[in-house]
N, C-alpha and C positions, 0 to 999 in steps of 0.2 A: 487641450489634452483629453484623450479619450479615457473612459472608464472601462475597466475590464469587468466582465460578468462571467463568473464561473457557472457552467451549466452541467457538467458531467465530471464524475470521478470514478476511477477504476481502483478497486482495492482487492486485496487477497486475504482471505481468512488466515488466522494464525494456525500453523500446523502443530501437531502434537510433538514434533521433533524440535520445536523452537527452544533454543537455549541448551540443547544437548551438549554443545561444545563450550558453553560458558555457564556460570551459575545464573539461573533466572527463575522467575516465578511464573510458570505457564498459566495458571488460573488468573493471575493478576493481569498478565499481558493480554489474555483473551478478553477479559472484562474491559480493559482500557481500549482495546481495538473496537469492541462493540459500541462503547461510548463515542468513540471517534466517528464511526459510521453513522450512528444516530444523530450526532451533531451536524454532519454533512447533510443528511436527509432533512433535518429540521430547518435548514436554510433554503430548502427547495432544490437542492442539487440532485440530479439523477445519478444514483450510485449503482455501479455495476460491480457485483461481488464475484470474484473468482474463487473456485474451491482451493483449499490449501494443497500444496505440493509437499508431501513428507520428505522428498529428496532435497528440498530447498528450505532449510530451517528458517531463513530470514525472508522468505517470500512475502511475509506480511508487510514488508516495506516496499512493495512493488510500485506504490504510487509516486515514489521519488525517482523513477527511472525514465519518465517521459513527461513532457509538457507540450500541449498542442494549443496553438493560438492562431485563429484566422486561417486554419487549414495548413499551417506550417508546424511540423513536429520537431521538437528538440529531444533527441534520444541521448540520455546520459550513459556513461560507462562507469558502473560501480567499481571502486578501487579494490574492494575485497574479492579475492578469487572465488570465494564461495557464493558471490552474488552475480557472477558473470552470466549464468544461465537464465537469470530472471529476465 
């Protein structure tokens, strides 16, 4: 059985429009996302940070739309219409 080693992560910063359609705490979400990115970097993973897209309030969850392993990409299709453009 082979062991998977994660080497890279792609994340998108939290846009200021995050939570406009639902009740949320933008400062808290931003802080939690920064902690998440720091934790990834602390494990030695190369983190690529994309700028936030104010037109896509949930773009901070971009890391769950694709997984790449051994050169094969699995691209997911988010169920929420607001996430399709991610």
